[in-house]
C-alpha positions, -999 to +999 in steps of 0.1 A: -128-694-375-131-685-412-167-681-423-173-693-459-199-683-483-201-704-514-224-693-542-228-707-577-233-678-600-261-684-625-250-672-659-275-651-679-268-673-708-265-710-701-254-719-736-220-705-747-202-709-780-165-703-775-143-694-805-122-725-800-152-748-801-166-729-830-134-735-849-138-773-843-171-773-862-188-800-841-212-819-864-230-839-838-258-827-813-241-812-783-246-789-753-222-763-740-222-749-705-201-725-684-198-734-647-188-705-624-184-702-586-175-676-560-161-683-525-157-656-499-136-662-469-123-642-440-088-629-444-063-641-417-030-627-430-017-597-449+010-586-472+021-550-467+040-529-493+058-500-477+085-476-489+110-450-476+117-420-498+142-393-488+158-363-504+193-351-494+220-328-508+243-357-516+238-391-531+256-407-501+234-389-476+202-400-494+214-436-496+226-438-460+193-423-447+171-447-467+193-477-458+192-468-421+154-466-421+151-500-438+177-516-415+159-503-384+125-515-396+138-550-404+154-551-369+120-542-354+103-569-374+128-595-363+123-585-326+086-588-332+091-624-343+087-619-381+109-644-399+134-630-424+119-650-452+087-631-447+105-598-455+115-587-489+136-555-494+141-541-528+173-525-541+180-488-538+165-464-563+187-432-565+177-403-587+193-368-591+169-339-585+171-307-606+156-272-605+146-259-639+143-223-648+136-207-682+167-198-702+190-212-675+208-245-672+193-271-649+205-268-613+213-299-593+195-295-560+201-329-544+193-366-546+162-387-540+166-422-526+139-448-522+136-484-511+106-506-509+098-535-485+071-562-487+063-579-454+040-609-449+021-607-416+005-640-405-014-625-376-038-597-385-041-586-349-005-574-351-009-555-384-015-521-369+015-525-345+037-534-375+026-504-395+032-481-365+068-495-361+074-488-398+065-452-395+085-448-362+116-461-380+114-437-409+093-455-434+071-427-449+049-444-475+024-472-473+018-483-509-009-509-502-021-537-478-033-569-494-055-590-470-052-627-479-060-662-466-035-688-454-057-715-468-057-702-504-050-736-521-077-753-501-103-727-511-091-726-547-099-764-548-133-758-533-141-731-558-130-752-587-152-781-575-182-758-572-176-745-607-176-781-620-208-789-601-224-757-615-216-768-651-229-803-645-261-790-629-268-765-658-261-793-684-285-817-667-313-791-663-309-779-699-310-814-714-340-823-693-358-791-703-354-799-740-362-836-736-326-847-745-301-870-728-265-864-722-242-892-736-208-880-723-184-852-719-168-842-752-145-814-741-134-796-709-118-762-711-103-748-680-085-715-684-054-706-665-064-676-645-058-659-612-088-670-592-080-652-559-088-615-554-072-602-523-086-571-505-064-541-514-063-512-489-044-480-498-037-452-475-013-423-468+010-427-439-001-405-410-009-404-373-046-411-377-047-442-400-057-467-373-083-489-390-075-521-372-112-532-371-114-531-409-084-554-411-102-580-391-134-578-412-117-581-446-127-609-469-110-625-498-129-634-529-120-666-548-137-673-582-134-700-608-148-710-641-149-741-664-164-746-698-177-780-708-191-795-741-214-824-737-223-848-765-260-856-766-275-890-774 
C-alpha cells in the first residue's frame, strides 16, 4: 500500500506581488497569497531507458548486431508478459568511426551503431530481472531508471487541492492578523507546470548493480502551487 505524506510548505513570505498583478495596478485593498503543497508517495512502477552500442568494421555488421540485441530483448520482454505498447524502440543511429593522425588523412576504422529502448515496468519486483535480461541479450548501457506512481493523476489532484487550501489558510490568517475581512477572490493564477518529480537512478551496466531494495523504497515527489488575489472589504 502506498504511504502518503502530505505537507503544506509554509512560504517565508506570505504576501507576494507577481509581475502580472503589478501590471494590473489594483487600486483597491487586496491580499495576495501563494499556496504550495508537496506530496510524497511510494513508487510502484518504473520507466527504464536502455541502449545498445556496438562498433564493427562495416556498417551492415554494426546495424545487424544492434538490431539483433534489440530484437532478442523485446522477445524476452514479451515472454515475461510485458505488453508491446509498454516498449518503445528508437531508430538506428549509425556513425562512421575515424582514426586521426597528424599530417595524414583520416582513416576509416569502422562504424558505430546504437539503438535505444524505453520500457515501462508496472511491477517493481520484476525490475531487476528485466535489467538482467537486457544485459544478457546484448544491451550494454542503462541510461536511467525513473521510478513513478501508477496513480499520478490522483495524487496531482490531491496536491492541487492541498495548495488551494494552503492559499486559503494563509489568506484567512493574514486578514485576521491585520484586523481585515476578505470580501471575495479577485484573481486565481495557476501556472502550467510539471508537478511530478520521478526518482531518477543512473548506473553503469555491470555484474554488481543489483540494487533491488532501493527500487522498492523509492518515492515520487508531487508538488503544486497556486497564486490568489483576494479583495478586502
